[in-house]
C-alpha positions as CSV (number, residue, x, y, z in Angstrom):
1,M,99.7,174.5,96.2
2,P,98.2,171.0,96.2
3,P,100.6,167.8,96.8
4,K,102.3,166.5,94.1
5,R,100.1,163.6,92.5
6,K,102.5,160.5,92.8
7,S,103.3,158.3,89.9
8,A,102.1,154.8,89.9
9,A,105.6,153.6,90.9
10,E,105.7,155.9,94.0
11,T,102.7,155.1,95.0
12,R,103.3,151.3,95.2
13,R,106.6,152.0,96.8
14,S,104.9,154.4,99.7
15,I,102.4,151.4,100.5
16,V,105.3,149.1,100.7
17,E,107.3,151.5,103.2
18,S,104.3,152.7,105.1
19,T,103.1,148.8,105.7
20,T,106.9,147.8,106.8
21,T,107.1,150.7,109.4
22,L,103.7,149.8,110.9
23,I,104.5,146.3,111.0
24,R,107.6,147.0,112.7
25,Q,105.9,149.4,115.0
26,G,102.6,147.4,116.0
27,G,102.7,144.1,114.1
28,V,100.4,142.5,111.6
29,Q,96.9,142.2,113.8
30,A,95.7,145.6,113.6
31,L,97.0,146.7,110.2
32,T,94.2,147.4,108.0
33,V,94.1,149.4,104.7
34,S,92.9,152.7,106.2
35,S,96.2,152.7,108.7
36,I,98.3,152.3,105.3
37,M,96.6,154.7,103.3
38,Y,97.0,157.4,106.5
39,H,100.5,156.7,106.8
40,A,101.2,156.7,103.2
41,G,99.0,159.9,102.8
42,I,97.2,158.6,100.1
43,F,93.6,157.6,99.0
44,R,92.0,154.4,99.0
45,T,91.4,154.3,95.7
46,A,95.0,154.6,95.2
47,F,96.1,151.7,97.2
48,Y,93.5,149.6,95.5
49,R,95.1,150.2,92.3
50,Q,98.2,148.8,93.2
51,F,97.1,145.9,95.4
52,T,94.2,144.0,96.4
53,D,94.8,143.9,100.1
54,V,96.9,144.0,103.1
55,H,98.2,140.4,102.5
56,E,99.4,141.3,98.8
57,V,101.3,144.1,100.4
58,I,102.7,141.7,103.2
59,A,103.9,139.4,100.3
60,E,105.5,141.5,98.5
61,I,107.3,142.8,101.9
62,L,108.4,139.4,102.4
63,E,109.5,138.2,98.8
64,S,111.9,141.4,99.3
65,A,113.2,140.3,102.6
66,T,113.8,136.9,101.3
67,T,115.7,137.6,98.6
68,E,117.9,140.1,100.6
69,L,118.2,137.1,103.5
70,M,119.1,135.0,100.4
71,M,122.1,137.2,99.3
72,G,123.1,137.9,102.4
73,A,123.9,134.1,103.2
74,G,126.6,134.6,100.2
75,P,128.0,132.4,97.6
76,W,127.3,129.1,99.0
77,L,123.5,129.6,98.1
78,T,123.8,131.7,95.3
79,D,126.4,130.3,93.0
80,T,126.9,127.1,91.8
81,D,130.5,127.3,91.5
82,T,130.9,127.6,95.2
83,H,131.3,124.6,97.2
84,G,130.9,124.1,100.9
85,T,133.5,124.0,103.7
86,P,133.2,124.4,107.1
87,E,134.8,127.8,106.8
88,T,132.5,128.6,104.0
89,I,129.2,127.7,105.7
90,T,130.2,129.7,109.1
91,A,130.6,132.4,106.9
92,A,127.6,132.1,105.2
93,L,125.6,131.8,108.5
94,L,127.2,135.0,109.5
95,S,126.3,136.9,107.0
96,F,122.8,135.6,106.8
97,A,122.6,136.3,110.7
98,N,123.6,139.8,109.7
99,A,121.0,140.5,107.6
100,F,118.2,138.8,109.9
101,H,119.4,141.1,112.2
102,A,119.1,144.3,110.2
103,N,115.7,143.5,110.0
104,G,114.6,141.1,112.9
105,D,111.4,143.2,114.3
106,L,110.0,142.9,110.8
107,L,110.8,139.3,110.5
108,S,110.1,138.1,113.7
109,A,106.7,140.3,113.5
110,L,105.8,138.4,110.3
111,A,106.8,134.8,112.0
112,D,104.6,135.6,115.2
113,A,101.6,136.3,112.9
114,S,101.8,133.6,110.8
115,R,101.2,131.3,113.3
116,T,97.0,132.9,113.7
117,D,97.0,134.1,110.4
118,D,96.4,130.8,107.7
119,R,97.2,132.9,104.5
120,L,100.0,134.4,106.0
121,H,101.6,131.0,107.5
122,R,101.6,129.9,103.8
123,M,103.4,132.9,102.3
124,W,106.3,132.1,105.3
125,R,106.6,128.8,105.2
126,Y,106.0,128.3,101.5
127,G,107.8,131.4,100.6
128,L,110.7,132.1,103.2
129,I,111.4,128.8,104.7
130,E,111.0,127.1,101.3
131,A,112.8,129.1,99.3
132,F,115.5,128.2,101.6
133,N,115.2,124.6,101.9
134,S,115.2,124.7,97.7
135,A,118.5,126.5,97.9
136,V,120.1,124.5,100.5
137,S,119.0,121.4,99.3
138,R,120.2,121.9,96.0
139,A,124.0,123.2,97.6
140,I,123.9,120.0,99.7
141,A,123.5,117.6,96.7
142,Q,125.9,119.7,94.6
143,D,128.5,118.9,97.1
144,Q,127.6,115.6,97.9
145,A,128.0,114.8,94.0
146,A,131.4,116.8,94.1
147,G,132.9,114.8,97.6
148,F,132.7,118.0,99.5
149,V,129.8,117.1,101.7
150,R,129.1,113.6,103.7
151,P,127.3,111.1,101.0
152,D,124.8,109.8,103.6
153,I,122.5,112.5,104.6
154,D,119.4,113.5,102.7
155,P,119.8,116.6,101.1
156,I,116.3,117.7,101.2
157,R,115.8,116.3,104.8
158,T,118.8,118.0,106.0
159,A,118.1,121.6,104.5
160,L,114.4,121.2,106.1
161,G,115.9,120.1,109.3
162,L,118.4,123.0,109.7
163,N,116.5,126.0,108.0
164,L,113.9,125.2,111.1
165,M,116.4,125.6,113.2
166,D,117.6,128.5,111.9
167,E,114.2,130.1,111.7
168,G,113.4,129.3,115.3
169,V,117.1,130.7,116.8
170,S,117.2,133.7,114.7
171,I,114.0,134.8,115.7
172,E,114.6,133.9,119.5
173,L,118.3,135.7,119.5
174,L,118.0,138.0,116.7
175,G,113.8,139.4,116.1
176,G,112.4,142.1,117.6
177,Q,112.5,141.1,121.6
178,G,115.7,139.2,121.2
179,D,119.2,140.2,122.4
180,G,121.7,138.0,120.8
181,T,123.8,139.0,118.2
182,P,124.7,137.4,114.6
183,E,127.7,136.3,116.5
184,D,125.5,134.3,118.9
185,F,123.4,133.0,116.7
186,V,126.5,131.4,114.4
187,A,128.0,129.7,117.7
188,I,124.3,128.0,118.8
189,V,124.1,126.6,115.2
190,G,127.2,127.0,113.4
191,P,128.5,123.6,115.3
192,I,125.6,121.5,114.4
193,W,125.6,122.7,110.7
194,T,129.4,121.9,110.3
195,H,128.7,118.7,112.2
196,T,125.8,117.5,110.2
197,L,127.5,118.3,106.8
198,F,130.8,117.2,107.3
199,G,130.9,115.7,110.4
200,S,133.7,118.2,111.8
201,V,133.5,121.4,113.8
202,P,134.0,124.8,112.4
203,G,137.7,125.7,111.3
204,A,138.8,121.7,111.6
205,G,138.7,121.8,107.9
206,R,138.4,118.7,105.9
207,T,139.9,115.4,106.8
208,D,140.4,113.6,103.3
C-alpha cells in the first residue's frame, strides 16, 4: 500500500519538526532543503509549497521559540496587571531559564549560526531579542509609573542591557555545551536585575 498522503498542515509540521531535529543534531551550517526533505520523507515540490527556503523554516521555528520563552517568563512580561518586585522578577528569571534550558541545544545552535549568517542574525536580533526588549522596556516603564521601579533608569536602554546579558549567560550555561542549571542562571543574573530595577537584592523586598 502506498503511504498515506499528508495534508498541507501535516507536511508543514513535518518540515518544521525535521528541521528542528536536524539543527539540534548538527547545527545550521549543513542544513539543506534536501536534508530536510529526506528526514521529513517528502518530495521537493512539497517543501516549496510550504516554504521558499531553509531560512523561512528557521524563522517559523524561532518565532515559536520566542513565544515559548516569553510565556515561560511569566506574567511580569505578559500581563499588564502584574507589577515587578524582587520576588516576581526572580521568579520570572527562573521560569525563563527553565524554558530556555528545555531548548538549549536548539537555541544555542541558532545563536551560534547567527554570528556568521546575516539573515539569521537579523531574525535573532530583531526577532527574539527585540521581542524581549519591547516587553521588558514596557514592563519597566509601567512599573516606574506605578512607583515600583527606580525612576532614574531608562527603560529602553536598561531592557537592552539586561536582555543582552541574559542572552550571553543563558547560552553559556544552558545551551547545548553548557552544564549549568536554571538556578545557576538566576544566581548570576538575578542580583543584577534586582539591583538595577530596585536598588536591592533578591528577597530584600521594597524599602519604601
